C-alpha positions as CSV (number, residue, x, y, z in Angstrom):
1,M,-84.4,-92.9,-103.9
2,A,-85.2,-96.2,-102.1
3,D,-82.5,-98.5,-101.0
4,A,-84.2,-101.7,-103.7
5,H,-83.0,-100.0,-106.2
6,P,-81.5,-100.4,-108.6
7,P,-81.0,-104.3,-108.2
8,L,-78.6,-105.4,-106.0
9,T,-75.8,-107.6,-107.9
10,D,-72.8,-108.8,-107.6
11,G,-70.2,-107.0,-110.2
12,F,-69.2,-103.7,-110.7
13,A,-71.0,-100.0,-109.8
14,E,-69.5,-97.5,-112.0
15,F,-69.3,-93.0,-111.6
16,D,-67.2,-90.0,-112.3
17,W,-64.7,-89.1,-109.4
18,A,-61.7,-87.4,-109.4
19,G,-62.1,-86.3,-113.1
20,R,-62.7,-89.3,-114.4
21,R,-65.0,-92.5,-114.6
22,V,-64.3,-95.1,-112.1
23,R,-65.8,-99.5,-111.7
24,V,-65.9,-100.1,-108.3
25,E,-66.1,-103.9,-107.5
26,L,-68.4,-105.3,-105.4
27,A,-70.5,-107.6,-103.8
28,W,-73.5,-108.2,-101.7
29,V,-73.9,-111.3,-99.1
30,G,-76.0,-111.6,-96.5
31,A,-79.8,-112.3,-96.1
32,D,-82.1,-109.7,-98.3
33,E,-84.7,-109.3,-95.8
34,P,-87.4,-106.7,-96.1
35,G,-86.4,-103.7,-93.2
36,S,-83.2,-105.8,-92.6
37,P,-79.7,-103.9,-91.5
38,L,-77.2,-103.5,-94.3
39,V,-74.3,-103.4,-93.4
40,V,-71.1,-102.1,-95.6
41,F,-67.9,-102.9,-95.5
42,L,-64.7,-100.6,-95.9
43,H,-61.4,-102.8,-96.2
44,E,-58.1,-101.8,-94.9
45,G,-54.7,-100.0,-97.3
46,L,-54.1,-103.7,-98.8
47,G,-57.5,-105.1,-98.4
48,S,-60.1,-105.7,-101.1
49,V,-63.2,-107.9,-101.6
50,A,-61.1,-110.9,-102.0
51,M,-59.2,-110.2,-99.5
52,W,-62.4,-109.9,-96.3
53,R,-62.5,-113.6,-97.3
54,D,-65.6,-115.5,-96.3
55,F,-65.9,-113.0,-92.8
56,P,-68.8,-110.8,-94.3
57,E,-71.1,-113.4,-95.7
58,R,-70.6,-115.3,-91.7
59,L,-70.7,-112.4,-89.9
60,C,-74.2,-111.1,-91.5
61,R,-76.3,-114.4,-91.3
62,S,-75.5,-113.7,-87.6
63,V,-76.7,-110.7,-87.4
64,G,-79.6,-111.0,-90.0
65,A,-78.1,-108.3,-92.4
66,R,-77.3,-107.6,-95.9
67,G,-73.4,-107.0,-96.4
68,L,-72.3,-104.6,-99.1
69,V,-68.3,-105.3,-99.8
70,Y,-66.4,-103.6,-102.0
71,S,-63.2,-102.6,-103.4
72,R,-62.3,-99.2,-103.0
73,P,-61.0,-97.6,-106.1
74,G,-56.8,-98.8,-106.8
75,Y,-57.9,-102.2,-105.1
76,G,-59.3,-105.6,-106.1
77,R,-60.8,-105.8,-109.7
78,S,-61.7,-101.8,-109.5
79,T,-60.1,-98.7,-111.3
80,P,-56.8,-98.9,-110.3
81,R,-54.6,-95.1,-110.1
82,A,-53.3,-93.6,-113.0
83,P,-49.4,-94.5,-113.4
84,D,-48.8,-90.8,-112.2
85,E,-51.3,-90.3,-109.5
86,H,-50.0,-90.2,-105.6
87,W,-52.2,-90.2,-103.1
88,A,-52.6,-87.1,-100.6
89,P,-52.6,-86.6,-96.5
90,D,-56.2,-86.4,-97.3
91,F,-56.8,-89.4,-99.0
92,M,-59.0,-91.5,-96.4
93,H,-61.3,-88.1,-96.0
94,R,-61.7,-87.9,-100.1
95,Q,-62.5,-92.5,-100.3
96,A,-65.3,-91.4,-96.6
97,H,-66.6,-87.6,-98.2
98,E,-66.8,-88.7,-102.1
99,V,-66.5,-91.7,-102.9
100,L,-68.3,-93.7,-100.7
101,P,-71.1,-91.5,-101.3
102,A,-71.0,-91.7,-104.7
103,L,-71.2,-95.4,-104.1
104,L,-74.4,-95.3,-102.3
105,H,-75.5,-93.4,-104.5
106,A,-74.9,-94.8,-107.5
107,L,-76.7,-97.8,-105.9
108,G,-79.7,-96.1,-104.6
109,I,-79.0,-96.1,-101.0
110,D,-79.9,-93.6,-98.7
111,G,-80.7,-95.6,-95.3
112,A,-84.2,-94.3,-95.0
113,E,-85.7,-98.0,-95.9
114,R,-83.0,-100.1,-93.8
115,P,-80.7,-99.1,-90.9
116,L,-77.1,-98.7,-92.6
117,W,-73.8,-99.6,-90.9
118,L,-70.4,-99.3,-91.3
119,F,-68.1,-102.0,-91.1
120,G,-64.1,-100.7,-90.9
121,H,-60.5,-102.2,-90.8
122,S,-58.1,-100.1,-90.5
123,D,-57.8,-97.4,-93.2
124,G,-61.6,-98.5,-93.3
125,G,-61.8,-98.0,-90.3
126,S,-60.9,-94.1,-90.0
127,I,-62.9,-94.1,-93.5
128,A,-65.9,-95.6,-91.6
129,L,-65.3,-92.9,-88.4
130,L,-64.5,-89.7,-90.4
131,H,-67.9,-90.7,-93.5
132,A,-69.9,-91.0,-90.2
133,K,-68.9,-87.0,-88.8
134,R,-71.3,-85.8,-91.3
135,A,-73.9,-88.7,-92.0
136,D,-77.0,-87.2,-89.2
137,A,-79.3,-89.8,-89.0
138,R,-78.6,-91.7,-91.5
139,L,-76.2,-93.8,-89.9
140,A,-77.5,-96.9,-87.0
141,G,-74.0,-97.3,-85.9
142,L,-69.9,-97.9,-86.6
143,V,-67.9,-100.9,-85.8
144,V,-64.1,-100.5,-86.7
145,L,-61.1,-102.8,-86.5
146,A,-58.4,-101.9,-85.6
147,P,-59.3,-98.3,-86.8
148,H,-55.9,-95.5,-86.8
149,I,-57.2,-91.7,-85.7
150,L,-53.7,-90.3,-85.5
151,V,-49.9,-91.9,-86.9
152,E,-48.1,-93.8,-84.5
153,D,-44.5,-95.0,-85.0
154,L,-45.5,-98.6,-84.8
155,S,-47.4,-97.8,-87.6
156,I,-44.6,-96.1,-89.8
157,T,-42.0,-99.3,-88.8
158,S,-43.9,-102.0,-89.8
159,I,-45.4,-100.1,-92.9
160,A,-41.9,-99.0,-93.7
161,K,-41.2,-103.3,-93.4
162,A,-44.0,-104.3,-95.4
163,R,-42.1,-101.8,-98.4
164,D,-38.6,-104.2,-98.1
165,A,-41.2,-107.0,-97.8
166,Y,-43.1,-106.1,-101.4
167,L,-39.5,-105.1,-103.1
168,G,-37.0,-108.0,-101.3
169,T,-40.2,-111.4,-101.0
170,D,-43.2,-112.8,-102.7
171,L,-45.7,-110.6,-101.5
172,R,-46.5,-108.9,-104.4
173,A,-47.0,-112.2,-105.6
174,R,-49.4,-113.0,-103.2
175,L,-51.3,-109.4,-103.4
176,A,-52.1,-110.5,-107.0
177,K,-53.9,-113.2,-106.1
178,Y,-56.2,-110.1,-104.5
179,H,-55.3,-107.6,-106.6
180,D,-55.4,-106.4,-110.6
181,D,-52.8,-104.7,-110.2
182,P,-50.8,-104.8,-106.9
183,D,-48.4,-102.0,-107.4
184,S,-51.5,-99.9,-108.2
185,A,-53.0,-101.0,-104.1
186,F,-48.8,-101.6,-102.1
187,W,-47.8,-98.1,-103.7
188,G,-50.6,-96.2,-103.4
189,W,-51.2,-97.0,-99.4
190,N,-47.1,-97.3,-98.7
191,D,-46.0,-94.4,-100.1
192,I,-48.7,-92.0,-98.6
193,W,-48.1,-93.7,-95.3
194,L,-44.1,-93.3,-95.1
195,A,-44.6,-89.7,-96.7
196,P,-42.7,-86.9,-94.0
197,A,-46.3,-84.9,-95.2
198,F,-48.7,-87.6,-93.8
199,R,-47.0,-88.0,-90.2
200,H,-48.6,-85.4,-88.3
201,W,-52.5,-86.5,-89.8
202,S,-55.1,-86.9,-87.5
203,I,-58.3,-86.9,-87.3
204,E,-58.1,-86.9,-83.1
205,A,-60.5,-83.2,-84.2
206,E,-62.8,-84.5,-85.7
207,I,-64.7,-87.2,-84.7
208,G,-66.5,-86.4,-81.6
209,A,-68.6,-85.0,-84.3
210,I,-70.1,-88.1,-84.2
211,R,-73.0,-89.4,-82.9
212,C,-74.2,-92.7,-83.8
213,P,-72.7,-95.8,-81.3
214,V,-70.0,-96.4,-81.9
215,L,-67.8,-100.2,-81.4
216,A,-64.1,-100.2,-82.0
217,M,-62.2,-103.0,-81.4
218,Q,-58.5,-103.2,-81.1
219,G,-56.1,-106.7,-81.1
220,L,-53.3,-106.6,-78.1
221,D,-50.7,-107.4,-80.4
222,D,-51.5,-105.1,-82.9
223,E,-48.1,-104.2,-85.4
224,Y,-50.1,-101.6,-87.1
225,G,-51.3,-99.7,-83.3
226,T,-51.8,-99.4,-80.0
227,L,-54.2,-99.0,-77.3
228,E,-54.6,-95.3,-77.9
229,Q,-55.8,-95.5,-81.4
230,V,-59.5,-96.8,-80.0
231,R,-59.0,-95.4,-76.2
232,G,-58.8,-92.6,-78.1
233,I,-62.2,-92.6,-79.6
234,A,-63.9,-93.4,-76.6
235,R,-62.1,-90.3,-75.2
236,R,-63.8,-87.8,-77.6
237,L,-67.0,-90.2,-77.5
238,P,-67.9,-91.8,-74.5
239,G,-70.2,-93.7,-75.1
240,T,-68.0,-95.6,-77.2
241,R,-67.8,-99.4,-77.1
242,I,-64.5,-101.2,-76.6
243,V,-63.1,-104.3,-77.1
244,E,-59.2,-105.4,-76.5
245,V,-59.2,-108.1,-77.8
246,A,-56.3,-110.8,-76.5
247,Q,-54.2,-113.4,-78.9
248,C,-55.2,-111.1,-81.9
249,G,-52.9,-108.7,-83.9
250,H,-54.2,-106.5,-86.6
251,S,-56.9,-108.4,-88.3
252,P,-59.8,-109.1,-85.3
253,H,-61.8,-110.3,-88.0
254,R,-59.1,-113.5,-89.4
255,D,-57.2,-114.0,-85.7
256,Q,-60.4,-114.4,-83.8
257,P,-63.9,-114.4,-86.3
258,A,-66.3,-115.8,-83.4
259,V,-65.0,-112.8,-80.9
260,V,-65.9,-110.1,-83.7
261,I,-69.0,-112.0,-84.1
262,E,-70.0,-112.0,-80.8
263,A,-69.4,-108.7,-79.8
264,V,-70.7,-107.4,-83.4
265,S,-74.6,-109.2,-82.4
266,S,-74.6,-107.7,-78.8
267,F,-74.4,-104.1,-80.0
268,M,-76.0,-104.1,-83.0
269,G,-78.8,-105.4,-81.0
270,R,-78.5,-103.6,-78.5
271,A,-78.5,-100.4,-80.4
272,A,-81.7,-101.3,-82.1
273,A,-83.2,-101.6,-78.5
274,G,-82.2,-98.4,-77.8
275,S,-80.2,-99.1,-74.7
């Protein structure tokens, strides 16, 4: 099916997932030129379309790409979690292998008419890596910011602090600006990350199957993960380009957007040239 069908408009896509019909909030950014790359943005564990702010537009304008930004089910304006729905340790696998393919299919995107890239942050970076291991030649490349390939003590400590903040500060009210149901977004993410069954979660053995170019970036002051996350990717995928970003925490695109845009522009240009 051609990438141009159906029309690329903001709003929602609908498809069946997990035994029900879900609506997924989406927005299109950047220039829509024939044959230009398409970058799909995958948000963090508490993210949404709105929480990216203007970064996807800035990046896509810089690299001459079209961008698809969406909120996963449970986030933003997308269908929230059911009240009795609790995510299992494979929740990122299901997003990578079920939700993202269903969304691309609903939008008629198959990577045939334009180069398809994934740009993932945090949990979204992990989802991008998991999707890529099955994508074969359909993906032109990956950019992952602060991805998780294993669970670290630092991550658990920071996520436990986030739970305290949600219960004891105005964090819930602040998240309500970006999510129709902030409890759906927060507890879906927080409960599974702090579950004992999740402590042994790892995708280290899986990412070695990726065959497309990978750019992995991480802040030197990341409070949710150490540099082992990106260095571990490079050990298993020796061609990985690593950028360690100074004066930067868990969100390089917010803390150092110019550095991220420059690195991505260079990386995508080299990938397009086959170098």
